[in-house]
C-alpha positions in Angstrom: 128.2 76.5 64.6 128.4 72.8 64.0 132.1 72.7 65.1 131.2 74.5 68.3 128.4 72.2 69.0 130.9 69.2 68.7 133.2 70.8 71.2 130.3 71.3 73.6 129.4 67.6 73.2 133.0 66.8 73.9 133.0 68.9 77.0 129.8 67.4 78.2 131.1 63.9 77.9 134.2 64.8 79.8 132.2 66.5 82.5 129.8 63.5 82.9 132.8 61.1 83.0 134.4 63.2 85.7 131.2 63.6 87.7 130.4 59.8 87.5 133.9 58.9 88.6 133.4 61.0 91.7 129.9 59.7 92.3 131.3 56.1 92.2 134.5 56.8 94.2 133.0 58.9 97.1 130.8 56.2 98.6 133.8 53.8 98.3 135.8 56.3 100.3 133.0 56.3 102.8 133.3 52.5 103.2 137.0 52.8 104.0 136.5 55.9 106.3 133.8 54.0 108.2 136.4 51.4 109.0 138.8 53.7 110.8 138.6 55.2 114.3 137.1 58.9 114.5 139.9 61.4 115.1 142.6 59.1 113.9 145.3 60.2 111.3 143.5 57.9 108.7 140.1 59.5 109.4 141.6 63.0 108.9 143.2 61.9 105.7 139.9 60.6 104.5 138.1 63.9 105.4 140.6 65.8 103.1 140.2 63.3 100.3 136.4 63.4 100.5 136.3 67.2 100.6 138.7 67.6 97.6 136.9 65.1 95.6 133.6 66.8 96.2 134.7 70.4 96.0 137.5 70.1 93.2 136.1 67.5 90.9 132.4 66.5 91.5 130.9 70.0 92.0 132.6 71.6 89.0 131.9 68.5 86.8 128.2 68.5 87.7 127.8 72.1 86.9 129.6 71.8 83.6 127.6 68.6 82.7 124.3 70.4 83.4 125.3 73.7 81.6 126.7 71.8 78.5 123.7 69.3 78.5 121.2 72.0 78.6 122.9 73.9 75.9 123.0 70.8 73.7 119.3 70.0 74.4 118.4 73.6 73.4 120.6 73.8 70.4 119.3 70.5 68.9 115.6 71.1 69.8 115.5 68.1 72.2 113.3 69.6 74.7 110.2 68.2 72.9 111.6 64.8 73.0 110.0 62.4 75.6 113.2 60.5 76.0 114.9 63.7 77.2 112.3 64.4 79.8 112.9 60.9 81.2 116.6 61.5 81.0 116.3 64.8 82.8 114.4 63.1 85.5 117.1 60.6 86.1 119.7 63.4 86.1 117.7 65.3 88.7 117.7 62.1 90.8 121.5 61.8 90.2 121.9 65.4 91.3 119.8 64.8 94.4 122.1 61.8 95.3 125.1 64.1 94.7 123.6 66.4 97.3 123.0 63.5 99.7 126.7 62.5 99.2 127.7 66.1 100.0 125.7 65.8 103.2 127.6 62.7 104.1 131.0 64.4 103.5 129.8 67.1 106.0 128.7 64.4 108.5 132.2 62.6 108.3 133.9 66.0 108.5 132.1 66.6 111.8 132.6 63.1 113.0 128.9 62.3 113.2 128.7 59.6 110.6 126.0 57.1 111.6 125.9 54.8 108.7 127.6 51.4 108.2 130.1 50.0 105.7 127.4 47.9 104.3 125.1 50.9 103.8 127.9 52.7 101.8 128.5 49.6 99.8 124.8 49.4 98.9 124.4 53.1 97.9 127.5 52.9 95.8 125.3 51.1 93.2 122.7 54.1 93.0 124.8 56.2 90.5 125.5 53.1 88.4 121.9 52.3 88.0 121.0 55.9 87.2 123.9 56.1 84.7 122.6 52.9 82.9 119.2 54.5 82.5 120.6 57.8 81.3 122.9 56.2 78.7 120.1 54.0 77.4 117.8 57.0 77.0 120.4 59.1 75.2 121.7 56.3 72.9 118.5 54.3 72.2 115.9 57.1 72.5 113.2 54.5 73.2 110.4 57.1 73.0 
């Protein structure tokens, strides 16, 4: 069982890295996409890139991160730990932000983006801040 748990932890870490890579890259794509004309060849290319990043990388990675994380929490009895409750709260916020980004992908796909490059540069920091909190809670277990 212990060997299996180590593999699940490795899977969890890989999924989190993949999910975070997408969470950090997608808003950056939005910055560049906002700078091109609607309907242009560049805009259509960005639409494909955004959709593929969301559907092929971010969505599966988020699902695997959640499933493996919940398995680890259950297997090691972490559900009683206050630090895990705080971590889960931050992961819920991160998942909500993921949903928000999915909505923005849809808006760009339908040529109805109404946000600026500056806005996307600003929100690009949201997943970083959440990630810092999550990592500190998992490693330090402050409470």
